[in-house]
N, C-alpha and C positions, 0 to 999 in steps of 0.2 A: 553505405555498409560498415564504412569505418566508426561512424558513431552510435552504429545501434550495437552493441556488446554493452560500451562505457555507460549510455545512457540506460540499458536497462539494468546491467549493473548496481548502479547506483540507484537505482529506483527500487530495485528490490529489496538492498539494505538498507535505505529510507525507508523502503513500508514495513519493514520487523520492526525498526524504531516507531515511528508511529502508533504502529497496531499493538507496539506493549504500550504506551502512553496512552490510549484512548482509553482500551480494554483490560488491562493487567491487573489496572488498581480493585477490579470488580472481584475479582479473587483474592488479592495481595493485602488490600488497604481497606478493604469493606468496613471493618472494628472503627480504624482508625479517625480523625478528624477529616472531612471533607478536604480542609485546606493543606493539609500535609500531601493530601492525597492531590491536590491541585499544582502545589508545587514539586512534589517528582514526578507527575505529569509533562507539566513544562520542562523539568530536569532533562527526561529524556526525549522530549521532542526537539531541543536545542541539536540536537545530534540528529533528528529527521533534518532537520533544515542543512546540517553543515554536507549534509548528500546530496538533497534534493536538489538545491540550489542550482549545483553545480550540473546536476546530470540534466535539468532543464536548458541551460544555457550550453552546454553540449549537443543534448538534442535537437535544439533552435538551430543550432546548423544546418540542419539535414531534413528534418521533418517540421510539419504546420504546429499551430498551437493548438488543434483540432486532435492531430493524429496523438500530440505530446499526453494529452489529457486522455484518450482512449487506452493508452497504452498503459496508463497511471492506473485506470480500474483492472484493466487485464491484469498486472502487477498487486494488487489492493486484493482480489479475489482468490490470485494463487497463493497470495500468502496469509488473507483470512480463515481461509477453509484449514491447513493444517494446525493454524495456532488454536481457532475453536474446536479443531478436535481433539490434539492433544493439552493445550497448553489449560484450556477454559474445560477440556472434558463433556466436551457439546458432543448430542450426539448429528451426525455427518445427514443431512437430509437431499430428497431428492433434488429439493428446490435449487440447492448451490449448481446440480447440474443445470437447470434452465437457466440461471440465472448465466453458467459461462458460456452456455447456445448461446446466449442474447449478446453477449459480448462479443463471440464470435461473428456476428453481424455487422457488429459498431464497427469490427477492428476489420472484416469484407468494406462495409461504405465509406469511412475512412481514409481506409487506403486505396483504394482503385482509381482507377487512371491516374 
């Protein structure tokens, strides 16, 4: 359990950067040249890797690769839904709930036993 909090904390922070790198240009740079959007996204993604690589190294000392991947997917959805709703002003959909329930199943199967 000593590795759970830092692993999840770093994954959350890294995923915030990655979500912005992947999607914020759709709102903020849509009228700018594509190459600029790519360069800005790469710059943001750098910080994602600065956090994600240590998260996975710390986590891999305790968790399996599959467990780390499922953890990342849960974090991704937990970060993406508020980002989509608040930053991108997209409506919340019931599909987010169904996706979350599927991830609950994934967590169960990958962490059981």
